[in-house]
C-alpha positions in Angstrom: 12.4 -45.1 -63.3 9.5 -43.1 -65.0 5.9 -44.0 -64.3 3.1 -43.0 -66.7 1.1 -40.0 -65.4 -2.5 -40.1 -66.6 -3.7 -37.3 -68.8 -6.0 -34.7 -66.9 -9.7 -35.5 -67.3 -12.8 -33.0 -67.5 -16.0 -34.4 -66.7 -19.6 -33.2 -66.9 -23.0 -34.1 -65.5 -25.8 -32.4 -67.0 -29.3 -33.2 -66.0 -31.9 -30.5 -67.2 -34.9 -32.0 -65.3 -33.1 -31.5 -62.0 -31.3 -28.3 -63.1 -28.0 -29.9 -62.6 -24.9 -28.9 -64.4 -21.6 -30.0 -62.7 -18.1 -30.6 -63.7 -15.4 -32.4 -62.3 -11.8 -32.1 -63.1 -9.0 -34.5 -62.1 -5.1 -34.0 -62.9 -1.8 -35.1 -61.6 1.0 -32.6 -61.0 4.5 -33.1 -59.6 5.6 -31.6 -56.3 8.9 -30.0 -55.5 10.1 -32.8 -53.4 9.7 -35.6 -55.9 6.2 -36.6 -55.0 3.1 -36.2 -56.9 -0.3 -34.4 -56.2 -3.7 -35.2 -57.2 -5.6 -32.0 -58.1 -9.4 -32.1 -58.0 -11.8 -29.3 -59.0 -15.5 -29.4 -58.9 -18.8 -27.3 -58.9 -21.4 -26.0 -61.2 -20.6 -25.3 -64.8 -19.8 -21.6 -65.2 -18.3 -21.3 -61.8 -14.7 -21.3 -60.5 -15.7 -24.3 -58.1 -13.9 -25.7 -55.3 -10.4 -27.5 -55.4 -8.6 -30.0 -53.3 -4.9 -31.2 -53.7 -3.8 -34.5 -52.2 -0.2 -35.1 -52.0 1.3 -38.7 -52.3 4.9 -39.8 -51.6 4.7 -42.5 -54.5 3.5 -41.9 -58.1 1.8 -45.3 -58.0 -0.5 -44.2 -55.1 -1.4 -41.1 -57.1 -2.5 -43.1 -60.1 -4.5 -45.6 -58.0 -6.3 -42.7 -56.4 -6.9 -41.1 -60.0 -8.2 -44.2 -61.3 -10.5 -44.8 -58.4 -12.0 -41.2 -58.7 -12.5 -41.5 -62.3 -14.3 -44.9 -61.8 -16.4 -43.3 -59.2 -17.5 -40.3 -60.9 -18.3 -42.2 -64.2 -20.5 -44.6 -62.3 -22.4 -41.5 -61.0 -23.3 -40.3 -64.5 -20.3 -38.1 -65.3 -19.2 -38.1 -68.8 -16.2 -36.5 -70.8 -17.0 -32.8 -71.4 -17.4 -33.3 -75.1 -19.7 -36.1 -74.9 -21.9 -34.4 -72.3 -22.9 -31.6 -74.8 -24.2 -34.2 -77.2 -28.0 -34.9 -77.0 
């Protein structure tokens, strides 16, 4: 059984009035033992940022966590990196 793995996303939140230039990346990676990992990286644009890896036994759980995080970040003002650069 194959499951649909979401494409990685790269989001930006830029607010020049508040001197805010942040990025947030989310991707899904397979593990060696048949599970999947949700890899999150965030920080100020231009830095390496911080990373967090969450491992799940079932790909469905990983996909649900991915969707929840993406929805939360978009509600907080993050946009796709290509759109964030536009005025």
